[in-house]
C-alpha positions as CSV (number, residue, x, y, z in Angstrom):
1,M,-0.5,6.4,19.5
2,S,-2.8,6.0,16.5
3,A,-3.1,8.2,13.5
4,C,-5.9,8.5,11.0
5,Y,-5.5,8.7,7.2
6,F,-8.0,9.8,4.6
7,L,-9.5,7.2,2.3
8,A,-7.4,6.9,-0.8
9,L,-8.7,9.4,-3.3
10,V,-8.7,9.4,-7.1
11,I,-5.9,11.7,-8.5
12,S,-7.1,13.1,-11.8
13,H,-4.5,15.8,-12.6
14,Q,-1.2,13.9,-12.7
15,G,-1.6,11.8,-15.9
16,D,-3.5,8.7,-17.0
17,Q,-1.3,6.2,-15.2
18,T,-1.7,8.0,-11.8
19,H,-5.5,8.3,-12.4
20,E,-5.9,4.6,-13.2
21,L,-3.7,3.5,-10.3
22,S,-5.4,5.8,-7.7
23,T,-8.9,4.7,-9.0
24,R,-7.9,1.0,-8.5
25,R,-6.5,1.8,-5.1
26,Q,-9.7,3.6,-3.9
27,R,-11.8,0.7,-5.2
28,E,-9.7,-1.8,-3.3
29,W,-9.8,0.3,-0.1
30,M,-13.6,0.5,-0.3
31,A,-13.8,-3.2,-1.0
32,T,-11.5,-4.0,2.0
33,I,-13.3,-1.7,4.4
34,K,-16.7,-3.4,3.5
35,R,-18.9,-0.7,4.9
36,K,-22.4,-0.8,3.6
37,D,-23.0,2.9,4.2
38,L,-20.2,4.1,1.9
39,N,-21.3,6.4,-0.9
40,L,-19.8,9.1,-3.1
41,E,-21.0,11.9,-0.7
42,K,-19.2,10.4,2.3
43,L,-15.8,9.6,0.6
44,Q,-14.2,12.8,1.5
45,Y,-14.9,12.2,5.2
46,I,-13.8,8.6,5.5
47,R,-10.6,8.1,7.6
48,V,-8.8,4.8,8.3
49,C,-6.8,4.3,11.6
50,S,-3.1,3.4,11.5
51,D,-4.0,0.2,13.4
52,H,-5.3,-1.2,10.1
53,F,-1.9,-1.1,8.4
54,V,1.0,-3.5,8.9
55,H,3.6,-0.7,9.3
56,G,1.2,1.9,10.7
57,S,0.5,4.0,7.6
58,P,-0.5,3.6,4.0
59,A,2.1,2.8,1.3
60,K,2.9,5.3,-1.4
61,L,0.6,5.1,-4.5
62,Y,3.1,3.5,-6.8
63,D,4.2,0.9,-4.2
64,S,1.3,-1.4,-5.1
65,T,3.0,-4.6,-4.0
66,N,3.4,-3.2,-0.4
67,P,0.9,-4.9,2.0
68,D,0.0,-1.4,3.3
69,W,-1.3,-0.3,-0.1
70,V,-4.7,-1.1,1.3
71,P,-5.8,-1.5,5.0
72,S,-5.5,-5.1,6.0
73,L,-5.5,-5.5,9.8
74,K,-8.2,-5.6,12.4
75,L,-11.0,-5.2,9.8
76,G,-13.6,-7.4,11.7
77,Y,-13.3,-10.4,9.3
78,D,-10.6,-13.0,8.4
79,T,-7.6,-11.5,6.6
80,S,-5.2,-14.5,6.7
81,S,-3.8,-13.5,3.3
82,T,-2.3,-10.4,4.9
83,Q,0.5,-12.4,6.5
84,K,1.5,-14.1,3.2
85,A,1.4,-10.7,1.4
86,T,3.6,-9.2,4.0
87,E,6.1,-12.0,3.9
88,R,6.2,-11.9,0.1
89,Y,6.8,-8.1,0.2
90,V,9.7,-8.5,2.7
91,R,11.3,-11.3,0.6
92,V,11.1,-9.1,-2.6
93,A,12.6,-6.1,-0.7
94,E,15.4,-8.2,0.7
95,R,16.1,-9.7,-2.8
96,D,16.2,-6.2,-4.3
97,Q,18.5,-4.9,-1.6
98,H,20.8,-7.9,-2.1
99,L,20.8,-7.3,-5.9
100,L,21.7,-3.6,-5.3
101,T,24.6,-4.6,-3.0
102,V,26.0,-7.0,-5.6
103,M,25.7,-4.4,-8.3
104,V,27.6,-1.9,-6.2
105,I,30.4,-4.4,-5.5
106,V,30.7,-5.2,-9.2
107,I,30.9,-1.5,-10.1
108,V,33.6,-0.9,-7.4
109,I,35.6,-3.9,-8.7
110,M,35.3,-2.7,-12.3
111,A,36.5,0.7,-11.3
112,L,39.7,-0.7,-9.7
């Protein structure tokens, strides 16, 4: 079953970093969607179906390396870079998980 998500909006009340990141994300969503009829008046009504995301929903704002940070599937044009981005994201996540596991083992050993 598909779900729909609002277009990424600009967040202006949570600090400069959040504002800049949410502005960049909205710009990238609009560039990815490539609809000629998008304008400021329509932004609040735009929704994107879960079918356009690798994992079925948009990533969190601060997870900008996640392939779901912007819609990338079934957009009506070639998105071959999506597969590479997804593979890269998975490799980084696995590497981070491995590093975390090693750190926990070291801490346990040091505690003995």
